[in-house]
MIDOSE-1310 file (N, C-alpha, C; in nm, 2 decimals, decimal comma, always signed):
residues 250
mgfr	-1,21/+2,09/-2,88/-1,28/+2,02/-2,77/-1,30/+1,87/-2,79; -1,34/+1,84/-2,92/-1,37/+1,70/-2,95/-1,24/+1,62/-2,94; -1,13/+1,68/-2,97/-1,00/+1,60/-2,96/-0,97/+1,57/-2,82; -1,00/+1,66/-2,73/-0,97/+1,63/-2,59/-1,06/+1,52/-2,54
vivy	-1,18/+1,51/-2,58/-1,27/+1,40/-2,54/-1,21/+1,27/-2,58; -1,17/+1,26/-2,71/-1,11/+1,14/-2,76/-0,98/+1,10/-2,68; -0,90/+1,20/-2,65/-0,77/+1,18/-2,57/-0,80/+1,11/-2,44; -0,90/+1,16/-2,37/-0,92/+1,10/-2,23/-1,01/+0,98/-2,23
aqpi	-1,09/+0,96/-2,33/-1,19/+0,85/-2,33/-1,12/+0,73/-2,40; -1,03/+0,75/-2,49/-0,98/+0,64/-2,57/-0,91/+0,53/-2,48; -0,83/+0,57/-2,38/-0,76/+0,46/-2,30/-0,86/+0,36/-2,24; -0,98/+0,40/-2,21/-1,08/+0,31/-2,16/-1,11/+0,20/-2,26
mefg	-1,13/+0,25/-2,39/-1,16/+0,15/-2,49/-1,04/+0,06/-2,53; -0,92/+0,11/-2,50/-0,80/+0,03/-2,53/-0,77/-0,07/-2,42; -0,84/-0,07/-2,31/-0,80/-0,17/-2,20/-0,80/-0,31/-2,25; -0,90/-0,35/-2,33/-0,90/-0,49/-2,38/-0,77/-0,52/-2,46
iifi	-0,73/-0,43/-2,54/-0,61/-0,45/-2,62/-0,49/-0,46/-2,52; -0,48/-0,37/-2,43/-0,37/-0,36/-2,33/-0,36/-0,50/-2,26; -0,48/-0,55/-2,21/-0,48/-0,67/-2,13/-0,43/-0,79/-2,22; -0,48/-0,80/-2,34/-0,44/-0,90/-2,43/-0,29/-0,90/-2,46
eslh	-0,24/-0,78/-2,49/-0,10/-0,76/-2,52/-0,01/-0,80/-2,40; -0,06/-0,76/-2,28/+0,02/-0,79/-2,15/+0,03/-0,95/-2,13; -0,09/-1,02/-2,15/-0,09/-1,16/-2,14/+0,00/-1,23/-2,25; -0,01/-1,17/-2,37/+0,07/-1,22/-2,48/+0,22/-1,20/-2,45
airk	+0,26/-1,09/-2,39/+0,40/-1,06/-2,36/+0,45/-1,16/-2,25; +0,36/-1,19/-2,15/+0,40/-1,29/-2,05/+0,42/-1,43/-2,11; +0,33/-1,46/-2,20/+0,34/-1,60/-2,26/+0,47/-1,61/-2,34; +0,51/-1,51/-2,41/+0,63/-1,51/-2,50/+0,75/-1,49/-2,41
nviv	+0,74/-1,43/-2,30/+0,86/-1,40/-2,21/+0,83/-1,44/-2,07; +0,80/-1,57/-2,05/+0,76/-1,61/-1,92/+0,86/-1,59/-1,81; +0,98/-1,56/-1,84/+1,09/-1,53/-1,74/+1,05/-1,40/-1,67; +0,96/-1,32/-1,72/+0,93/-1,19/-1,66/+0,86/-1,21/-1,52
iapt	+0,81/-1,33/-1,50/+0,75/-1,36/-1,37/+0,85/-1,40/-1,26; +0,98/-1,41/-1,30/+1,08/-1,45/-1,21/+1,11/-1,36/-1,09; +1,12/-1,23/-1,11/+1,15/-1,14/-1,00/+1,05/-1,15/-0,88; +0,92/-1,16/-0,91/+0,82/-1,18/-0,81/+0,84/-1,31/-0,74
iias	+0,87/-1,42/-0,81/+0,89/-1,55/-0,75/+1,01/-1,55/-0,66; +1,12/-1,49/-0,71/+1,24/-1,48/-0,63/+1,21/-1,40/-0,50; +1,15/-1,29/-0,51/+1,12/-1,21/-0,39/+1,03/-1,29/-0,29; +0,93/-1,36/-0,34/+0,84/-1,44/-0,26/+0,92/-1,55/-0,19
lvml	+1,01/-1,62/-0,26/+1,09/-1,73/-0,20/+1,18/-1,67/-0,09; +1,24/-1,55/-0,12/+1,32/-1,49/-0,01/+1,24/-1,46/+0,11; +1,12/-1,41/+0,09/+1,03/-1,38/+0,21/+0,99/-1,51/+0,28; +0,96/-1,62/+0,21/+0,93/-1,75/+0,27/+1,04/-1,80/+0,36
iats	+1,16/-1,79/+0,31/+1,28/-1,83/+0,38/+1,31/-1,74/+0,50; +1,30/-1,61/+0,48/+1,33/-1,52/+0,59/+1,22/-1,53/+0,70; +1,10/-1,55/+0,66/+0,99/-1,57/+0,76/+1,01/-1,70/+0,84; +1,05/-1,80/+0,77/+1,07/-1,93/+0,83/+1,18/-1,93/+0,93
ifmg	+1,29/-1,86/+0,89/+1,41/-1,85/+0,98/+1,38/-1,76/+1,10; +1,32/-1,65/+1,08/+1,31/-1,55/+1,19/+1,18/-1,57/+1,27; +1,07/-1,63/+1,21/+0,94/-1,63/+1,28/+0,88/-1,77/+1,29; +0,94/-1,87/+1,22/+0,87/-2,00/+1,21/+0,85/-2,06/+1,35
gdla	+0,95/-2,07/+1,43/+0,93/-2,14/+1,56/+0,84/-2,06/+1,65; +0,84/-1,93/+1,65/+0,75/-1,85/+1,74/+0,61/-1,87/+1,70; +0,58/-1,86/+1,56/+0,45/-1,87/+1,52/+0,39/-2,01/+1,54; +0,48/-2,11/+1,53/+0,43/-2,25/+1,55/+0,40/-2,28/+1,69
slde	+0,46/-2,21/+1,78/+0,44/-2,23/+1,93/+0,32/-2,15/+1,99; +0,25/-2,07/+1,91/+0,14/-2,00/+1,96/+0,03/-2,09/+2,00; -0,02/-2,06/+2,12/-0,13/-2,14/+2,18/-0,26/-2,07/+2,17; -0,34/-2,10/+2,06/-0,46/-2,03/+2,04/-0,56/-2,05/+2,14
snpd	-0,55/-2,16/+2,22/-0,65/-2,19/+2,32/-0,63/-2,11/+2,45; -0,51/-2,04/+2,45/-0,48/-1,95/+2,57/-0,46/-1,81/+2,51; -0,56/-1,73/+2,51/-0,55/-1,59/+2,45/-0,44/-1,51/+2,51; -0,43/-1,51/+2,65/-0,33/-1,43/+2,72/-0,19/-1,46/+2,67
kaim	-0,16/-1,59/+2,67/-0,03/-1,63/+2,63/+0,00/-1,60/+2,48; -0,11/-1,61/+2,40/-0,09/-1,58/+2,26/-0,06/-1,43/+2,24; -0,13/-1,35/+2,32/-0,10/-1,20/+2,31/+0,04/-1,17/+2,35; +0,08/-1,23/+2,46/+0,22/-1,21/+2,51/+0,32/-1,25/+2,41
aira	+0,29/-1,37/+2,34/+0,39/-1,42/+2,24/+0,39/-1,33/+2,12; +0,28/-1,27/+2,08/+0,28/-1,18/+1,97/+0,35/-1,05/+2,00; +0,33/-1,00/+2,12/+0,41/-0,88/+2,17/+0,56/-0,91/+2,16; +0,60/-1,03/+2,20/+0,74/-1,06/+2,21/+0,80/-1,06/+2,07
vapr	+0,72/-1,10/+1,97/+0,78/-1,11/+1,84/+0,75/-0,99/+1,75; +0,68/-0,89/+1,81/+0,63/-0,77/+1,73/+0,75/-0,70/+1,66; +0,87/-0,68/+1,72/+0,98/-0,62/+1,65/+1,02/-0,70/+1,53; +1,02/-0,83/+1,54/+1,06/-0,91/+1,42/+0,95/-0,91/+1,32
lfai	+0,82/-0,91/+1,36/+0,71/-0,90/+1,27/+0,72/-0,77/+1,19; +0,76/-0,66/+1,26/+0,77/-0,53/+1,19/+0,89/-0,54/+1,09; +1,00/-0,60/+1,13/+1,11/-0,61/+1,04/+1,08/-0,69/+0,92; +1,01/-0,80/+0,94/+0,97/-0,89/+0,83/+0,87/-0,82/+0,73
saln	+0,78/-0,74/+0,79/+0,69/-0,66/+0,71/+0,76/-0,56/+0,62; +0,86/-0,49/+0,69/+0,94/-0,39/+0,61/+1,02/-0,46/+0,50; +1,08/-0,57/+0,53/+1,15/-0,64/+0,43/+1,06/-0,68/+0,32; +0,94/-0,73/+0,35/+0,85/-0,77/+0,24/+0,81/-0,65/+0,15
yflq	+0,79/-0,54/+0,21/+0,75/-0,42/+0,14/+0,86/-0,38/+0,04; +0,98/-0,37/+0,09/+1,09/-0,33/+0,00/+1,13/-0,43/-0,10; +1,11/-0,56/-0,07/+1,14/-0,67/-0,17/+1,03/-0,66/-0,28; +0,91/-0,63/-0,24/+0,80/-0,62/-0,34/+0,83/-0,50/-0,43
vfsh	+0,87/-0,39/-0,37/+0,90/-0,27/-0,45/+1,01/-0,30/-0,55; +1,12/-0,36/-0,50/+1,24/-0,40/-0,58/+1,20/-0,49/-0,69; +1,12/-0,60/-0,66/+1,08/-0,69/-0,77/+0,99/-0,63/-0,87; +0,90/-0,54/-0,82/+0,81/-0,47/-0,91/+0,89/-0,38/-1,01
cvti	+1,00/-0,31/-0,96/+1,08/-0,23/-1,05/+1,16/-0,32/-1,15; +1,21/-0,43/-1,10/+1,28/-0,52/-1,19/+1,18/-0,57/-1,30; +1,06/-0,60/-1,26/+0,96/-0,65/-1,36/+0,93/-0,54/-1,46; +0,92/-0,41/-1,41/+0,89/-0,30/-1,50/+1,01/-0,28/-1,60
amai	+1,13/-0,30/-1,55/+1,25/-0,28/-1,63/+1,25/-0,39/-1,74; +1,21/-0,51/-1,70/+1,20/-0,62/-1,80/+1,08/-0,60/-1,90; +0,97/-0,54/-1,85/+0,86/-0,50/-1,94/+0,90/-0,40/-2,04; +0,98/-0,30/-2,00/+1,03/-0,20/-2,09/+1,11/-0,26/-2,20
divn	+1,19/-0,36/-2,16/+1,27/-0,43/-2,26/+1,18/-0,51/-2,36; +1,08/-0,57/-2,31/+0,98/-0,64/-2,39/+0,92/-0,55/-2,49; +0,88/-0,43/-2,45/+0,81/-0,34/-2,54/+0,91/-0,28/-2,64; +1,04/-0,26/-2,60/+1,13/-0,20/-2,69/+1,21/-0,30/-2,78
kgtc	+1,23/-0,42/-2,72/+1,32/-0,51/-2,79/+1,25/-0,64/-2,82; +1,13/-0,67/-2,76/+1,06/-0,79/-2,78/+1,11/-0,90/-2,70; +1,21/-0,88/-2,61/+1,26/-0,99/-2,52/+1,32/-0,92/-2,40; +1,35/-1,01/-2,30/+1,40/-0,95/-2,17/+1,48/-1,06/-2,10
nvfd	+1,56/-1,02/-2,00/+1,62/-1,12/-1,91/+1,63/-1,06/-1,77; +1,64/-1,15/-1,67/+1,63/-1,11/-1,53/+1,76/-1,03/-1,50; +1,88/-1,07/-1,55/+2,00/-1,00/-1,51/+2,00/-0,86/-1,55; +1,96/-0,83/-1,67/+1,95/-0,69/-1,72/+1,85/-0,61/-1,63
gylt	+1,74/-0,67/-1,60/+1,64/-0,61/-1,52/+1,70/-0,56/-1,38; +1,77/-0,66/-1,32/+1,83/-0,62/-1,19/+1,93/-0,51/-1,20; +2,01/-0,52/-1,30/+2,12/-0,41/-1,32/+2,05/-0,28/-1,34; +1,94/-0,27/-1,42/+1,88/-0,15/-1,44/+1,82/-0,09/-1,31
vlrk	+1,76/-0,18/-1,23/+1,71/-0,13/-1,10/+1,82/-0,08/-1,01; +1,93/-0,15/-1,00/+2,04/-0,11/-0,92/+2,10/+0,02/-0,96; +2,09/+0,05/-1,09/+2,14/+0,18/-1,13/+2,04/+0,30/-1,09; +1,92/+0,26/-1,07/+1,82/+0,36/-1,03/+1,78/+0,35/-0,88
igri	+1,85/+0,27/-0,80/+1,81/+0,24/-0,67/+1,81/+0,37/-0,58; +1,90/+0,47/-0,62/+1,90/+0,60/-0,55/+1,77/+0,68/-0,56; +1,69/+0,65/-0,66/+1,56/+0,71/-0,68/+1,45/+0,62/-0,63; +1,47/+0,49/-0,64/+1,36/+0,40/-0,60/+1,34/+0,40/-0,45
lpas	+1,45/+0,39/-0,38/+1,44/+0,38/-0,23/+1,38/+0,51/-0,17; +1,41/+0,63/-0,20/+1,34/+0,74/-0,15/+1,19/+0,74/-0,18; +1,16/+0,71/-0,30/+1,02/+0,71/-0,34/+0,94/+0,60/-0,27; +1,01/+0,48/-0,25/+0,94/+0,38/-0,17/+0,92/+0,42/-0,03
llil	+1,02/+0,49/+0,03/+1,00/+0,53/+0,17/+0,89/+0,64/+0,19; +0,89/+0,73/+0,09/+0,78/+0,83/+0,10/+0,64/+0,77/+0,08; +0,63/+0,68/-0,01/+0,50/+0,61/-0,03/+0,46/+0,53/+0,09; +0,56/+0,46/+0,15/+0,54/+0,38/+0,27/+0,49/+0,47/+0,38
iflt	+0,54/+0,59/+0,40/+0,50/+0,69/+0,50/+0,35/+0,73/+0,48; +0,32/+0,76/+0,35/+0,18/+0,80/+0,32/+0,09/+0,68/+0,34; +0,13/+0,56/+0,30/+0,05/+0,44/+0,32/+0,02/+0,42/+0,47; +0,13/+0,43/+0,55/+0,11/+0,41/+0,69/+0,01/+0,50/+0,76
fglm	+0,02/+0,63/+0,72/-0,08/+0,73/+0,77/-0,22/+0,70/+0,72; -0,22/+0,65/+0,59/-0,35/+0,62/+0,53/-0,42/+0,50/+0,60; -0,34/+0,40/+0,64/-0,39/+0,29/+0,71/-0,44/+0,32/+0,85; -0,37/+0,42/+0,91/-0,40/+0,47/+1,04/-0,54/+0,54/+1,04
llil	-0,57/+0,59/+0,92/-0,70/+0,66/+0,91/-0,81/+0,57/+0,84; -0,78/+0,44/+0,85/-0,87/+0,34/+0,79/-0,84/+0,32/+0,64; -0,91/+0,23/+0,58/-0,87/+0,18/+0,45/-0,88/+0,28/+0,33; -0,98/+0,36/+0,33/-1,00/+0,45/+0,22/-0,88/+0,54/+0,19
pali	-0,82/+0,61/+0,29/-0,71/+0,70/+0,26/-0,59/+0,62/+0,20; -0,57/+0,49/+0,25/-0,46/+0,41/+0,19/-0,49/+0,37/+0,05; -0,62/+0,35/+0,01/-0,65/+0,32/-0,12/-0,62/+0,44/-0,21; -0,65/+0,56/-0,16/-0,63/+0,68/-0,24/-0,48/+0,70/-0,26
vsfv	-0,40/+0,68/-0,16/-0,25/+0,69/-0,17/-0,21/+0,59/-0,28; -0,25/+0,46/-0,27/-0,22/+0,36/-0,37/-0,26/+0,40/-0,51; -0,37/+0,46/-0,52/-0,43/+0,51/-0,65/-0,34/+0,62/-0,71; -0,32/+0,72/-0,64/-0,25/+0,84/-0,70/-0,10/+0,81/-0,72
filt	-0,04/+0,72/-0,65/+0,11/+0,70/-0,67/+0,14/+0,57/-0,74; +0,04/+0,51/-0,80/+0,05/+0,37/-0,86/+0,15/+0,37/-0,98; +0,17/+0,49/-1,05/+0,26/+0,50/-1,16/+0,40/+0,55/-1,13; +0,42/+0,57/-1,00/+0,55/+0,63/-0,96/+0,67/+0,55/-1,01
fvii	+0,67/+0,42/-0,99/+0,79/+0,34/-1,02/+0,79/+0,32/-1,17; +0,68/+0,32/-1,24/+0,68/+0,31/-1,39/+0,75/+0,43/-1,44; +0,72/+0,55/-1,38/+0,78/+0,68/-1,43/+0,93/+0,68/-1,40; +0,97/+0,63/-1,28/+1,11/+0,63/-1,24/+1,19/+0,54/-1,33
mnea	+1,13/+0,43/-1,37/+1,20/+0,33/-1,46/+1,21/+0,38/-1,60; +1,12/+0,48/-1,64/+1,12/+0,52/-1,77/+1,19/+0,65/-1,79; +1,21/+0,73/-1,69/+1,26/+0,87/-1,71/+1,37/+0,90/-1,60; +1,45/+0,99/-1,64/+1,55/+1,05/-1,54/+1,49/+1,16/-1,46
itpv	+1,42/+1,12/-1,35/+1,34/+1,21/-1,28/+1,36/+1,18/-1,13; +1,35/+1,29/-1,05/+1,36/+1,27/-0,90/+1,24/+1,19/-0,84; +1,26/+1,13/-0,73/+1,15/+1,06/-0,67/+1,02/+1,15/-0,64; +1,05/+1,27/-0,59/+0,93/+1,36/-0,56/+0,86/+1,40/-0,69
mamk	+0,94/+1,43/-0,79/+0,88/+1,46/-0,92/+0,80/+1,35/-0,98; +0,86/+1,23/-0,97/+0,79/+1,11/-1,02/+0,65/+1,09/-0,95; +0,65/+1,11/-0,82/+0,53/+1,10/-0,74/+0,43/+1,21/-0,78; +0,48/+1,33/-0,80/+0,39/+1,44/-0,85/+0,33/+1,41/-0,99
ksyr	+0,42/+1,35/-1,07/+0,37/+1,32/-1,21/+0,27/+1,21/-1,21; +0,29/+1,11/-1,12/+0,19/+1,00/-1,11/+0,06/+1,06/-1,06; +0,07/+1,15/-0,96/-0,06/+1,21/-0,91/-0,13/+1,29/-1,02; -0,05/+1,37/-1,09/-0,11/+1,45/-1,20/-0,17/+1,36/-1,31
tmkg	-0,10/+1,26/-1,34/-0,15/+1,17/-1,45/-0,27/+1,10/-1,41; -0,28/+1,04/-1,29/-0,40/+0,97/-1,25/-0,52/+1,06/-1,23; -0,49/+1,18/-1,18/-0,59/+1,28/-1,15/-0,65/+1,34/-1,29; -0,55/+1,36/-1,38/-0,59/+1,42/-1,51/-0,66/+1,32/-1,60
nygs	-0,65/+1,19/-1,57/-0,72/+1,09/-1,65/-0,80/+1,00/-1,56; -0,88/+1,07/-1,47/-0,95/+1,00/-1,36/-1,04/+0,89/-1,40; -1,12/+0,90/-1,51/-1,21/+0,80/-1,55/-1,14/+0,67/-1,58; -1,05/+0,67/-1,68/-0,98/+0,55/-1,72/-0,89/+0,50/-1,61
sivl	-0,83/+0,59/-1,53/-0,74/+0,55/-1,43/-0,81/+0,47/-1,32; -0,92/+0,52/-1,28/-0,99/+0,45/-1,17/-1,05/+0,31/-1,21; -1,09/+0,30/-1,34/-1,13/+0,17/-1,39/-1,02/+0,07/-1,39; -0,90/+0,12/-1,43/-0,78/+0,03/-1,43/-0,74/-0,01/-1,29
fffl	-0,74/+0,09/-1,20/-0,70/+0,07/-1,06/-0,79/-0,04/-1,00; -0,92/-0,02/-1,01/-1,01/-0,11/-0,94/-1,01/-0,25/-1,01; -0,98/-0,25/-1,14/-0,97/-0,38/-1,21/-0,85/-0,46/-1,15; -0,74/-0,39/-1,14/-0,62/-0,46/-1,09/-0,63/-0,50/-0,95
lavg	-0,70/-0,41/-0,87/-0,73/-0,44/-0,73/-0,81/-0,56/-0,71; -0,92/-0,57/-0,79/-1,01/-0,69/-0,79/-0,94/-0,81/-0,83; -0,86/-0,81/-0,93/-0,78/-0,93/-0,97/-0,68/-0,96/-0,86; -0,61/-0,86/-0,80/-0,52/-0,89/-0,70/-0,58/-0,96/-0,58
itvs	-0,70/-0,91/-0,54/-0,77/-0,97/-0,42/-0,81/-1,11/-0,46; -0,86/-1,14/-0,58/-0,89/-1,27/-0,62/-0,77/-1,36/-0,62; -0,66/-1,32/-0,67/-0,53/-1,40/-0,67/-0,49/-1,43/-0,52; -0,51/-1,33/-0,43/-0,47/-1,35/-0,29/-0,56/-1,46/-0,23
ivni	-0,69/-1,46/-0,26/-0,78/-1,56/-0,21/-0,75/-1,70/-0,26; -0,72/-1,70/-0,39/-0,68/-1,83/-0,45/-0,55/-1,88/-0,39; -0,46/-1,79/-0,36/-0,33/-1,83/-0,30/-0,35/-1,89/-0,16; -0,44/-1,83/-0,09/-0,47/-1,88/+0,05/-0,53/-2,02/+0,04
llgq	-0,61/-2,05/-0,06/-0,67/-2,18/-0,08/-0,56/-2,28/-0,12; -0,47/-2,23/-0,21/-0,36/-2,31/-0,26/-0,26/-2,35/-0,15; -0,25/-2,26/-0,05/-0,17/-2,28/+0,07/-0,20/-2,40/+0,15; -0,32/-2,45/+0,13/-0,36/-2,58/+0,20/-0,31/-2,70/+0,13
mlya	-0,25/-2,69/+0,01/-0,20/-2,80/-0,06/-0,05/-2,83/-0,05; +0,01/-2,77/+0,06/+0,15/-2,79/+0,09/+0,24/-2,75/-0,03; +0,33/-2,84/-0,07/+0,43/-2,80/-0,16/+0,38/-2,76/-0,30; +0,29/-2,85/-0,35/+0,23/-2,82/-0,48/+0,15/-2,69/-0,48
gval	+0,08/-2,66/-0,37/+0,01/-2,54/-0,35/+0,10/-2,42/-0,35; +0,21/-2,43/-0,28/+0,31/-2,32/-0,27/+0,36/-2,29/-0,41; +0,40/-2,39/-0,48/+0,45/-2,37/-0,62/+0,35/-2,30/-0,71; +0,23/-2,35/-0,71/+0,12/-2,29/-0,79/+0,10/-2,14/-0,74
slfl	+0,10/-2,12/-0,61/+0,08/-1,99/-0,56/+0,19/-1,89/-0,61; +0,31/-1,94/-0,60/+0,42/-1,85/-0,65/+0,41/-1,82/-0,80; +0,37/-1,92/-0,88/+0,35/-1,90/-1,02/+0,24/-1,80/-1,05; +0,13/-1,82/-0,98/+0,01/-1,73/-1,00/+0,05/-1,59/-0,96
sgvf	+0,12/-1,57/-0,85/+0,16/-1,44/-0,80/+0,25/-1,37/-0,91; +0,35/-1,45/-0,96/+0,44/-1,40/-1,06/+0,36/-1,35/-1,19; +0,27/-1,43/-1,23/+0,19/-1,39/-1,35/+0,11/-1,27/-1,32; +0,05/-1,26/-1,21/-0,03/-1,14/-1,18/+0,05/-1,01/-1,17
msfa	+0,16/-1,02/-1,10/+0,25/-0,90/-1,08/+0,31/-0,86/-1,21; +0,35/-0,96/-1,30/+0,40/-0,92/-1,43/+0,29/-0,86/-1,52; +0,17/-0,92/-1,51/+0,05/-0,86/-1,58/+0,03/-0,72/-1,54; +0,03/-0,69/-1,41/+0,00/-0,56/-1,35/+0,11/-0,46/-1,40
aitl	+0,24/-0,50/-1,40/+0,35/-0,41/-1,43/+0,34/-0,38/-1,58; +0,32/-0,48/-1,67/+0,31/-0,45/-1,81/+0,19/-0,37/-1,85; +0,08/-0,40/-1,78/-0,04/-0,32/-1,80/-0,02/-0,17/-1,76; +0,03/-0,15/-1,65/+0,06/-0,01/-1,60/+0,15/+0,06/-1,70
lkfy	+0,26/-0,01/-1,74/+0,35/+0,05/-1,84/+0,29/+0,09/-1,97; +0,21/+0,00/-2,02/+0,14/+0,03/-2,15/+0,04/+0,14/-2,13; -0,03/+0,14/-2,02/-0,13/+0,24/-1,99/-0,06/+0,38/-1,98; +0,05/+0,38/-1,91/+0,13/+0,51/-1,90/+0,18/+0,56/-2,04
mile	+0,23/+0,46/-2,12/+0,28/+0,50/-2,25/+0,17/+0,55/-2,34; +0,05/+0,50/-2,33/-0,06/+0,55/-2,41/-0,09/+0,69/-2,37; -0,10/+0,72/-2,23/-0,13/+0,85/-2,19/-0,03/+0,95/-2,22; +0,10/+0,91/-2,22/+0,21/+1,00/-2,26/+0,20/+1,03/-2,41
tktq	+0,17/+0,93/-2,49/+0,15/+0,96/-2,63/+0,04/+1,05/-2,66; -0,07/+1,03/-2,59/-0,19/+1,12/-2,61/-0,16/+1,26/-2,57; -0,08/+1,27/-2,46/-0,05/+1,41/-2,41/+0,04/+1,48/-2,51; +0,14/+1,41/-2,57/+0,23/+1,47/-2,67/+0,15/+1,51/-2,79
qlcl	+0,05/+1,42/-2,83/-0,03/+1,46/-2,95/-0,12/+1,58/-2,92; -0,17/+1,59/-2,79/-0,25/+1,70/-2,75/-0,17/+1,83/-2,76; -0,04/+1,82/-2,71/+0,05/+1,94/-2,71/+0,08/+1,99/-2,85; +0,10/+1,89/-2,94/+0,13/+1,92/-3,08/+0,01/+1,98/-3,15
hd	-0,11/+1,93/-3,11/-0,24/+1,98/-3,17/-0,26/+2,12/-3,12; -0,23/+2,15/-2,99/-0,25/+2,28/-2,94/-0,15/+2,38/-3,00
């Protein structure tokens, strides 16, 4: 029984080490922030091309015309939102692939990360679609269900990138892992959520600085997403090691 307590409590105590190691990995392999920056640049260009003129012409002083204009561009807003979601998933998986190389080899490169993701795209896309469906229903039921969906499936892509496993099985394993290690998992989830919200607020402020602000915002987003990916990977690896040790002990 004492061994089980140590297994589930120890990850909480190891968070400090995980965070330091994640930041150290980014400092030594700064290229790991590239996938997020590339995805963000693609979104900026796509939004500018498909939505720039319409958004700039909105007349906030005339609510009726503004509402009509928003309705007119709603299909494109939906398409841009969908593109953003899948680009973020893709870049997240590339970052995880690069993080795995950092852990295993001590180094990484963007090209190998993209190749790894392309080889697993048949598993990544179905998982991302299923999670998107759950998130959509969660948002329709207000914010708490969406947070729960984000929480239980947060390790899905880490698992897919680490194992030869089907999308549904990866989602189930993410759910079981987060539920089985609830205390440490929820601490990590809300820590990353708080940091992510802080980064978003800072990015909004940086957006007022035009080009320099955009560059700083892209860099900050890249650092955060890399930090989150490496942290989740290390957290998952710790839990997997503890689970294996527990099985051997039993």
